[in-house]
N, C-alpha and C positions, 0 to 999 in steps of 0.2 A: 708107735704112739708114744710119746711124749710123756713122762712121768710126772707126776706134782715135782714134785721132788727138787727135777731137772728145771722148771720153769727160774726166769730169771725173777727176781722178788719185786719190781716197778709190773712184770708180768701178774703175779702171785695176786701184789696187793690191789692190781685190779679187778682181774677173777672175782677177788675175795668184796669187794662192794657191790657190783652186779649177784652176788648171789653164784655163780656160776661154780667157784669152789667153796667149797669149807674147810675153815681151820684144822678142824681136825681129821678129812680128809691129808689136808699136806702137812698136816703134823705127822701120821701117819705113817703116807710113804715118804719120809723123811728119816723115821724109825726106824723104819724095817728095813731103806738103807746103809741105816749102820748096821743091822744086825746083818747082815750079809756082805758087811768090806770090810767091814773096819778091823777084822782082826788080822785080815795081810797091811793094814799102814798103825793103825792102835793111834787115832786119831782126836776121837771123844773119849775120854776120862772119869767123868763123874755127870749124873743122867739120876733123873728123878721123874719117871716114869708116867708117877701116877700125876703129880703137880703137874704137867706141860699138860699130858690132857686132860684134864679140869678146867687150864685156861684154857685150851685152848675149843674146850666145852663152852666154855661161856662167854671166848669170844661170836663165836659160831650163834650162839644165843644174843646178843646183841645186834650182831648183821638182823637177825631175824625179827628183832624187836624196831627195826630202821634204826638205832641212834648214831646218835655220830662216832665215826672212825676215825681214829689217831693214823697217824701217816704208814707206820709201822700195824696195823692192825692185823691181830693173827698169822701172821711170820715168825715164824721158829727163827732162834736167833743163835748158836753159842758163842760162849763166852771164854776168854785167857782164864786156862787156870793162873795167875797173878793176879786179876781184878776178885772181889769179895762179889759171893752172889748168897744171899742168904738164903738160910732152910738148904744148901747144894754146897756140898763139898767141895774145898779151895784148900790145896797145899801148895800153891808155891813149889809143886814139884819137888818140895825135903821132907825126908822125912821124920821131921820137926814141927811136922804139921802133917800128918799122914790124917788123919784123926780129926781136923779143922774143922765147922760148920758153924761160919758166921751169921750174929744175931740181925746183922743190916746190910744194906745190895750200897756197895760204892754209887756213887752220882751216878757214874755214866751207866750202870746194870737199872736203879731208881727212871733212868731218862729210856731210857729203852722201855720197860715196863710202862711205861706214861705212855706213851706212842702207843701200843696196842702190844710191843713184839711180844715173843713165846720165849721164856729164858727155856733153853729144850736143853744142854749141855755142858760143860768144861771142857775143852780142846789142851790136851800139852803141851809141854811147853819145860824146856830146858830149868836146872834147880835156881830160884830163881832171878830165871830169863838170865845167865848165864852162859851166854855163848851163842853161836847162830848153828848149830848141833841139838835137836830136841830128843834127847836124852834126860830121864834120873832114872833115883833110886826107889820110887815109888810106883810110879807107872810102868817104867822104861821106854825104849823106844821108839819116835813115829817114823815108821816107813817113807820115801817120795811113791805119789800113787803112780808114777808110771816106770818107775824101779824099786821096788817097797827093799832092795835090799845098798839107797842110794839116798846122799840127808836129803830129807825137807825143808831142813834151815832152820831157824828161827830167833830174834826167842818165837814168835808164832809163831811156829810150825806145825800143831794140829791145827789151828786155824786154815793155814793154810790148805792143809792136804782136805780138811772134812768141805772145805768149798769146793775143793777141785774135782769129786768123792759127787761130788752134789747131796751132800748126808746135811747140811742147812744151806740154806738161799745168803746169807747176812751173817759173819763175825768179825766181833770186837779184835781187837791186837793192837800191840804196844811196841816202842822204840825205841830204842837211844841209839845202838850202832846198826841198825839197819834193823831195826825184829820185826819188822813188819813188811820192807820193801826186800826185804834177802827170804823169807820166804814163800812172796808169791814170786820173786822171779822163779826160786827151783820149784814152783807148783805151777803156772801157770793160773796163777790167777791175779789181781788186782789190791793193793797194798797202798794207803796214802799214810803219809808222816805231814802231820797239820802244820802252820806253828809252834810253838810252846804257848799257849795256853787257849786254844782256840778250841781245845774239848779239856774241860775242867780235871783235873788229879789231887783229890782233895791227899790223895794217901800219899804222894808222894812224901819223903825227910825233909829232902832240899827242895821249901817248893819257888824258893827266887832260881830255879837251874831247872835251862829248858834243854837242853841233853835227853829228859826223858819224855816223851809228850806218850797219851793214850791217841788212837788213831783207830778207821774200818777198814775192813778188809772185803769183800765180796768177787763175782765174777765177771761182770763189767761191769763197766764206768757209770751208768745210769745207777746200778742201784749202789756200787759206794757211796754216786751224791746222795742217795735215797738217804741213810744210814747216815754219812756226815751233817745232810740237815737236823738228825735227832739227837748226833753227841755235839753237837756244839753250842754252850750257851755262854754264859755269863757267870756263873757263878763264884762267888765270892770267896768262895774257903779256898780256890786256888789266886796266889796272888798275880801271874800269871795270870789269870783272865782278864784282859783287858777289859775297862769300862770308864764308861761318864755317867758319875753319877746322874740317878735315875732316867737313866737310859740303855739301848740298846745298842750294843757296838756291833756284834751282827745276828740277820735274822736266819731262821732255815730256808728262806727265799734267795739267799745269799748263794744253795750250793743244790737246790732243788725246787722246780723244773732249771737244767743243765742249760744257761743261755750259748746263743750260737756264737762261734767267732773265728773267725776266718782264719785260714791257717797262713793265704797265703800275701796277708801285714805281719806276719813275723819274720823277725831276726832271729836265728838261731846259732847257737854256740856249739859246737863238737866234740867230745873231748875222752878218748877211750881210759883216762886213766888221770884227770884231774892233774899231771903235772909228776904224779905221785906215787900211787894207788901203784901195787903189785901187781896188772892186770894179764892173765894167765897170752899166749900167745892164742891160741885157740878160741877165745872170747875178744880179742882185738879182730878177728878177719872178722868173726860172725857178726861182730859189732855195722861194720866196713861194708858186708854185705847186708843189715837190716838199712844202715844208712840209705843205700843208693837207691832204695828202693824209695824209699819213703821221701827222701827231701828235696825229690820238686815242690812239695805242696809247701814247702816254706817260700816267703822272699827272699832271703837269704837262707846260708850254711856254710859256716865257720869255722874251718879245724881253730878251737880258741878253748882257754879256761883262764878261770882267776887267777893270781897268784896264791897255793897254796902252800905255800913256803912253812914249816910249820905247824903242823895237823898234829900228826902224830901226837908231837910233843905236848899240846896241850890237850889232845884227848887226852892221851893216856893217864895225863894227870889229874885233869878231872873228874872224869869217869870214876876216877881214882873215893875222890869227894861224896859219889854217892855210896858206895861201896863202903867206905867205914861210921857214914851216918844209918847207914841200912844193915850191917851185919854186925859192927867192934861188941856189942853185947854178944851177940852165938858166938862170937870168935873167943869171948872168955870163955864161956860158959858151956860151951858144945861141938869143941873145933870136931870134933872125933867126928862125929854127926853129918861135918859139910863134907862136898861134894872137892874133885880137884879144879875145879870152874872156881869157886868161890874162893879156896885157900890160895889158890894164884894171884888173884884179884887182890884177898888181906895184905899176904908175905910183902907185894908191891907197894901196894897204896900208902903199907905202917912204915915202909922209906922216905917219905916224902916229907919234906918241911916245909912249914910257908912259905916259905923265900919263894918254895916251887908252885904253891898253887898262884901266890903274886903274882908270877913272870907269866904260868897258862892265863890266868884271868887278864893279861895286858896283853899277850898275844894272842888269845880267841878276840880283843876290841882289836888289835891290826888286822885279824883277819875278817871279822863281820864288814871292815871301814873299805877293803882292797874289792869283796864282793861288790860292797855297791858302785862304788867305779866302775868292778865289769859290767853291769848292769845297766850302765847308762848308753852302756853300747845294740846289748841285748835281754829280748824278751824271754827265753826259758833256756836253759840246756840243757842238752842232752848226751847221756851216759850210756853202758853198761851198767844193773841197778848189782853186781855183782861180780869177782874179779874170778868167780872160773866156775865150769861148771858143774853139776852136781857128784861127789865123788862118794866110797861106802858112809854109812855111818860110825860103821864101828873107830873110822879117822877121827877121832873128835871135835880133831881141828887140823887144816893145814898147815906141818912145819914147813913144806914147802911150796910153790909154786913157779916148775919152770926148770926147778934145779935150784931155785935158790931162798936162802933162807925167809923163812917170813919172823917180825923181828919180836912179834909177842902171837898169844892164841889168839887176837882180831882184827891183827893185817890187816889179811883177806877181806875185811870187811870195808875196809876205806876209803870204795865209791861208797859208801854210805856215810859215813862219818865225815867225810871231808862237805854233806853240807847239813848234819844233824851241829858241828859244833858254831857255824856258822849261822843258824835258828831258819831258813828255809823251808818251805815250801817244797815239798817230792813225793813222786807218786812213780810208783815200779806197775808198767803194764807188759803186759802177757804179747810179745811180735814171735810168733812162733816159734820152732828148735834151734836147738843147736846143730849140730854135727855129729856130735856125740846122741841124738834125738831125743835132747833132754830142753824140757819149756826155757827157752830165753827172756827176761826182762829187757825192756828198754828203759833205763832212768831220767823220768819228767820231772829237772830240777826251776821252780820258778820264781821271780821274787821276794825282797822283802814282803811278806804281810799278801803272797797273793795266792792263795790258795783255793779261791776260785777261779782263777787264772790258770794254774794247772790243771784243775778237772774239767777245763771249756777244751785243753788241749787236750788234753787226753783223750775226750770224749772224742773231738773231732777224729783224732786219728784213729782211733779204733774203731768209726765208723768207717774212715777210708780204706784202712788195709784187712778188714775183715771178707771182702770178697779173693783175697786174692791165700792160698793155701800156704804159701811161704812165709804170711806175717800174719793172721788169723789164728786166736785160742789155742792151744791145744788141749785136746781131752782126754784123759785115761782112760784104758779100757776098762769098763764097768763089770763087765765078764770077764773077763778071765783075771780080775779081783776078785770073782766073784769065787771062783774058783782056787784061787789062788791057797800055798799052805801061811799056816799062823805067825804072823812075823815074830811071838814071842817063843818059837821054835829057834830062831838063827840061834849062834853063837854069842854073847855080850851082851845078849837084847835087854839084862835088866842090870841096869849100877852101869859102873866106867871102867870095867875092868876085860 
């Protein structure tokens, strides 16, 4: 028998609307799943069960009263611990904010509440989102649900794990160097990086930078599209939230319900590395196997990539401007309380000059223009979502791939940041497992502004591949995880040593 927490968000919402499932019943199922399994993975790090139960009870009463219900009515949602939640502890994974309780919601959270969603907990993240290994000195490490000794990726690692475990039907994430696409790939769920501005983020220090975005995460594409329809607005506090005065550029219906698309009409470019990413040979081989199973769905599938020359250089410099804007005060006043990833970033960032930033910005523009030329001939690009199979979380970051040193602690994320630099939308879709038995993520990259296109392609592919055990979404062993030892007992669980 399917537990309520294992229902898709779309199905749970349908049942709630029909009075066949109570929001209270759904929430209690999610809380029970957390209580029974989270000791093994440490994904959910802050809860206020009394508040969420009160919200579920109120949602139930609205159903019984026949009131108008929002698109997320009664659905528990996990919020990444980089996003402010009124009355619920938000730490950014930093000891500096260990006891911080925001007085206001981030607009994303406010929109979810307004749509009927129930904020049921916060999900773990690395300190200030720096790094694709979800470890910090406040809550400790998050383990992969397919092997808790391995990396869940990040920085939305807690959200990725919580979804895979059935702890929440929907979660929020954010993405700069693949921070929601990477954990989607490692944990066998779906993560979408929208076009900058599609999901407004008023908390960005550099409002005109398109590197960092907020985005939805879910277990399947229709659920993700449902959440995206709520998250995507035209709020003026984010200067990249494109609008025309007195008109809405984006409507909820742009994303959900998902409009069908004919995969047989699409021209697809296939690349294992965008010409520069240090993709592990194992992942190259798995990617080739997966492509062989799905390429016949498309009109054409060519081995091709945009010219990404200079992407490493541009990303390394431009991301540094975000770190300086976000952390320079802490650097001067509380450096001894910052973790190694923040220290490494700030040390590097402060070496750059205005000439370096100008050069990187010009290079970013050139890369963008090359990508637009490339997309004249192709509708989407397919690549692996991440360069390696999950490794132990005790390895803070991969220092080498196939025996070759990585150039930075985030170099292994270059399949993701190749897309970040040019601002295109991209989604990580679970496509079976790799040869180590871990989830494998396929990255689907769309054209400029093609958010709805990416979601439509992903939904069609998901449906086409769902009946093949080689390509359908993998599911962790929940019974085994219930009996697993606590991750907190593993060496080096807390902090970075």
